[in-house]
N, C-alpha and C positions, 0 to 999 in steps of 0.2 A: 478590052483588056483589063484584068483585075489590078487594083491599086495595092501595092505592097510597100510597107515601111518596116524598118527594124532598128532596134537599139541594142547595143552590146552592154552586158552587165558583168562586172568583174569584182570579185572579192579576193583577198590575198590571205594565204597562210604563210607566215614568215617565221623562220627559225634563226635565232641569234645565239651564237656560241659565246658565252660569257668568259671574260679573260681572267678567270681565277687561276691561281698557281696549281691547285689540286682539283681533282674531279668532284662530282656532285655528292657522292656517297662513300668515297674512300680517299686515301691519302696519295694515290698515284698522281704523278705530274701530268698536268694537262698542257701538252706542248705539241706543236706541229713539226713534222719532218723527222721525228726520231725513227730509229730502226724499227721495222714492223714488229708488233707484239712484244716490245721492250718496256712499255709503260702500262703494265697490267699487274693485277694482284688477285687473290682468291675472291675478293668482294666483287670487282667489276667483271671477273670471269664467271661469276655465278656458281662458285663451288658450294657444296652442301655445308650447312651449319654456320655460314658467315652472316654477319649483321651489318647493314648500312648505317652510316652516321651522316646527318645532313651537313652540308657546307654552308655555314652561316653567311659568309660573304656573298655567295651566289644568291641566297635568298634576299639579302639586302640590295644587291644589284638589280634583281628582278622587281623589287618594290620601287626602287628609284626610277626605273623605266616606266612602271605603271603610273607613277606620279607625273612624269613628264608627258605621258599620254593622256593625262586628265582623267584617269580611271578612278573608280571607287575601289579602295584597297580594303580587302577583307581582314577583319580582326582575327578570324579563325579560319584556318585552311588545313586540309588533310592531304595525304598522299594516296594514290590509287595504283593498282597494277593493271596495265594494259597488255593483254596477252596476244601475241602473234608469233608465228614461227618463221624466222628468217635466219640464214647462215650468219649474219653479222650481229645477231642478238643472242648472246650466249645463255642468258637466263630463260629465254623463250617468253619473257615479258619485259616490259619497260616500266620503270617507276615514273609516274606522271601525275597530273591532277585532272580530275574529271568534273564532278558536280560542284566542287567548292574551290574554284581557281583563286589565286591570290589577288587578281585585279580584273574588273569588269566595267563595261559601259563608259568608255572613254572616247577620245577623238584625237586626230592629228591634223594639223593644217599643212596643206601642200601648196607650193607655188605653181601658178598656171602661167602659160606663155603670155597672157594678156597683162600680167603684172598683178593680178588679183590672187587671192588664196581661196582654197576650197577645203571644207572640213570633211574628212572621211572618218566615219564612226569605227571605234574599236569595240569588238564584241567582248573579247577577253584576252588576257595574257597570263600564261601559266608556266610553271617550271617543270622540267622533266630532264631525264638523262638521255644523252645521245646514243645512237647505235654505233657499231663499228663500220668498216668500209670494205666492200667487196672489190677485189682487184681482178682485172681481166686482161692483163698485159703480158703474162708469162707464156702463154700458149693456148691450146684449145681446152683450157680448164680455168677455174676460178680459184682465187686465193682470198683469205680473209685477214685483214689487219684490225686487231681489236684495240689499238692504242686510243682511238677516239671513243670507245665504249665507256659510258659513264661520265663524259664531260658535261658540264651544266649547260642546258639548252633552254632558252626562253622562247616559247611559241606564242606568237601574236596573231590573232585572227581578226580580220576586218569585216565589216558589213559590206555587201556588194554595192558600194557607192561609186565605183569608178566606171567610166563609160568610154574609155579609149586606151590604147596601148601607151600613149603619151602620159596620161594621168597615172597609170600603173607605174611607169618608169619614174615619174616625179615623186610618188610616194616612197618607192624603194630608195631613191637617192636621199630623200629627206630623212627617212628613218636611219639610214646608214650614217648620215651626218649627225643625227641626234645621239645615237649610242656612242659614237666616237667622242662627241662633246662631253657626254656624261662619264667617259672613261671606263665603260663597262664591257666593251668589246672592240677588238681590232677591226671587225666587220669587213674582212677581206673575202670577197666572193670567190676568188681563185683558190683560196685555201679552205673553202667550205665554212668559214666563220659565219656566213650569212647566206641563207637559202630562201628563195622565194618560189611559192607555188600558187599561181593564179587559178582561180575557179571561174570558169567562163560559160555563159550561155546567152542566148538572144531572146528578146521579146519582139515577136513579129506581129505586125498588124496587117491583116489581109481581108479585104472585103468587109471591113468593119468588125471583124473578130480578132481576138488576140490569142497568140500561141507562144509557148515557151519551149525552146529546144532543151534537150538533156544537158545537164551540167558536165563539163569536162575539166579535170584537174591536170595541169601540165607540170612535168618534172624535168630534171636535168638542165636547169637554167643556171649558167655560171657567169652571166654578165647582164648589165642593164640593157644593152642592145638586144640580146637574145630574149630578155623578158618582154620588151616592147614589141619585137617582131613576132614573137609567138602568139601574143594576144591578137595582133592585127591579122595574122594568118588564120588563127582559129575562128575569128569572126567571119571571114569569108568562107572558110570550109563549112562551118555550121549552116550558113545561109544557103550554100550550094546543096548541102545534104538535105535540108528541109524542102527545098524546091524539087529535089529529085524523089525523096521518099515520103515526105510529109511527117516524119517522125517527130514527136513532141515529148515533153518531159514525162507525161503519164505512161508513155509506151516504153521508155528505155531507162535503164539504171545509170547512175553516175559512173563515168569511166575515167581512167587515168591514161594520159598520153605522154609520151616522151618527146623531147625537142631534138631534132636532128639539125645540128648547127651548120653542117656543110650544105645540106639541101634546103635548109630553112623551111622545114615542114614538121608537123606533129605526127607521131606514129602511135597507134593504139598499143597499150601495154596490157591492161587488165580492167575488169570491173572493180569499182571502188567498194571497200567494205563499209558497212554501217556501224554505228556505235555498238550494237548488240553483238556484232561479230568479234569484238575485242574482249568481251566478257570482263568488263571492268569490275573490280571489287576493291575495298579499302586495303591498303598496304599494312599487313599486320606487324611488320618489323620496324615501323617508324611511328613516332607519336605525332599528333597534329601540331601545327604551329600557331601559337597565340601571339598576335602582334599588339603589344601595349601601346597606349597613346604616346608615352615617352619615347619608346623605340621608334615609332613612326615619325615623330617630330625630329628625332636625331637624323633619320635618313632624309627627311624633307630638307633639312639644313644643308645637304650636299648638292641640292639642285643648283644649276647655273642658269644664266640667261640662255635660252635655247636658240639654235642657229636661225630658225625662221624669224623669230622675234628680233634677234640681233641684226639680221639682214634688213628687215623693214625699218628698224631704228637708224641704221646707217644711211638709208635712202632719205628718210624724213629729216633726221637731225643734221646730217653732214652733207646732204644734197648730192650724194654719189649716185651713179647710175645703178640700176638693178644688177647689171652684169658685174660691175666692180664690187658691189656689196656681196654678191654671190661668191666671187673669187676669194675675198677676204674671209668669209665665214665658212669656207670649205674645211677649215681647220681651226680648232678653238684657240690654240696658242697664237696663231697668226692674227686672228681677229682681236684677241685681247692685247697683243702688242700694238696693233694699229690704234686701238682705243687709247692706250697709254700715251702714244705719240701725240694724239690730238689733245688729250688732257694736259700734256706738258706744254701746250701752246702751238703745236704744229698745224700748218694749214691742212685741212682734211683732204682736199683733192691731191695736193702734192705728197702728203703722207701716204695716201693710197697708192699713188704712182711708185713711190719709193719701195713700199712693202712688196707690191706685186711684181716689181721689176728688179731693182737692185737687191732688195732683201731676199726674195725667193731664189734669185740667181746665186747669190753668195751662199745661201743655206744649202742649195743643191750641190755646189762645188765642195762644200765642207762636210756634207752628209749629216746635217743637223737641222734643227728648227730655226726660224728667224730669231726667236727670243734667246737662242743659245749662241748667237754669233759673238756676243761680248760687246755689241753696240747698244747703248742705252736709248730708251725712248727720248730722253732729253737731247742726246746728240742728234738724233734724227729730226726732232722738232726744230732744233737750231738750223740744221741743214735745209729743211724744207722752207723755212722762212728766209734764208739767204737766197734761195731760188726765186721766191716771190718778190723779194726786194731788188732782184737783178744783180745781186752781189756775185753770184756764180751762175754759170750756164749749166744746162742739163748734163752736158758732157763732163764738165768739171766736177759736178756733183757725183757722178759715177766714179771718177778717179778718187774723190775724197772718201767715198764709201769703201772703196778697196783698201785705202790706207787706214781707215778707222778700225777695220777688222784686226789689223796687226798692231795698231796703236790705240787701244781702247781708252787710254787716259787722256788723249788729246781731244780738244773740242773741234768741231767742224770748222769754225772760223780760224783757229790756229793752224790747222792743217792746210787750209786754203791760202793763208798768208805765207806759211813756210815753203809751200810748193808753187808759189806765184800763180795761184788759180783765181784770184779775185778779178772780177770783170771791171774794165775801165768804163765808167759811166759819166765822167766829167765831160760835159758838152763842149767846153772851150778847148780842152785838150784834144778831144776827138775831132772837133771841127777843123783844127789845123792839119790833122792827118788826112781828113777827107779832102781838104783843099789841095794837098800834095798829090793825092791819087787822081783827082779831077784834072789837074794840070798835066799829069803824066800820061793820061789816056783820053786824048781828044776824040778819037774815033768812037770809043764806047760812050762818051758823053753825047756825041751827035746822035748815036743810035737811041739813047734814052729820050732825048728831047724831041726827036722826030716822031715818037709815038708809034712807030711801025712794029712789024712782027718781031724785030730784034730787041725791042725796048726792054722787055722783062728780063731776057737773058743778059743784056748789057748791064742792067741795074744790079743783077746778081753778081756779075763779074766785078763791078766796082766795090760792092760790099765785101766780096772775097778778098780783094786787094787790101782793103782797110784791115780786115781780120788778120791777113798775113803780116802786115806791117806791125800790128800790135801783138803778134804771136798768139792770136786767138783770145786775147784778153778784152777786146772791145765788146761792149754790150750791143748785140746786133740790132736791138730795138732802137737804141739811141742813134746808132749809125744810120739806120733806115730813115729815121725822122730827119736827120741832118741832110741826107741825100735828097729826100723829098722836098725839103725847104729850098735847097740850092738848084735842083734840076726840075722841080715840078712833078 
């Protein structure tokens, strides 16, 4: 029996819609959900005689992403026409960048399940305008909404450095987190702000010889789950097809397949065009862009600590789990608020618990971000330290948090004192109450001291009685220590 091994190779083409107020080459509003064909003008409709004008902010956003991706930023870049005929492309060409993209030769670090990171090389990132959208929901015909036509789009192309659906998903999630941190895109896949198209083939080793299957590009992916599953499905499909037909890269053209989300299979759409099919040539209506050193440094000054770096720092500096650090760095404002709490003297672990539990809960209830609740990092730092010192319980801390939202001028300690939420930790005072509870519950005491099956339950019962007598204000840790000393 012949020996056969295979490895899946995946590169990604990513389109990121930049969140500028206007489109790439005209003044039309770039917004989602408007009435179809209501955000268009002669420029984005491709009317004769009109001239495009470049959106400066879109260009700067694209450079900012290029810097975050560790790319080489070009000092000189030009625009090109990419010709193809589609109903959603009114000019019959797209203004893009071909041989002189604004950024090249970079990399992005992605987190792996093992806790390590992996570098995926970035081939290029270039600016272009988006096409419109074909709609197929009205009946047995198609409609075209051109509102999206001309919105600024950043296309990012990776090298084929990924070898599993899980790695592809990790890159997609990390890139989404990155562009949101930078504030250049909302990156909502459901709204089409971010679109991922994996290019997949296999390297198969059989009887000492190596074969490569034809490359397949997958479209219609609107979630990270679909992205991962489509790669895993295509890996098995290509392997089965090779075993059945023996088809290799030299025998077949690159094809495009769509993803059927219900059946979780890829479906053949068409053969993929090559670069010469697009008949690229320089855009005659736009001047090239020359990026001066001063302009580049001004854009570089807008870079923030990127999410993967922040996540690693939270783990190393604050000793958080990788999971907790990942939750905190899912959103820039949340991560920065947590950082401010710790800098204000808050205990890192307790601060993490507060932000990811009470903070996010309150923010969701009020439809805002954690840093917009009106609670200062100093208030949270004080509260976390009160928990560490045993001054308040976790339950009391939640109650204090709820009050802080409506009373932002009050300190955590003052709220705890005014609402009688300070825990009793005075051992002498609590010992007297424990003695009363022991005297009143001889059966429970006997169950504890006998060490039988009922011992743990009986000890919990006695602790509960003390808490009841103190109206929940006793420090459970101190009470447990007193019970252990008296009952063993």
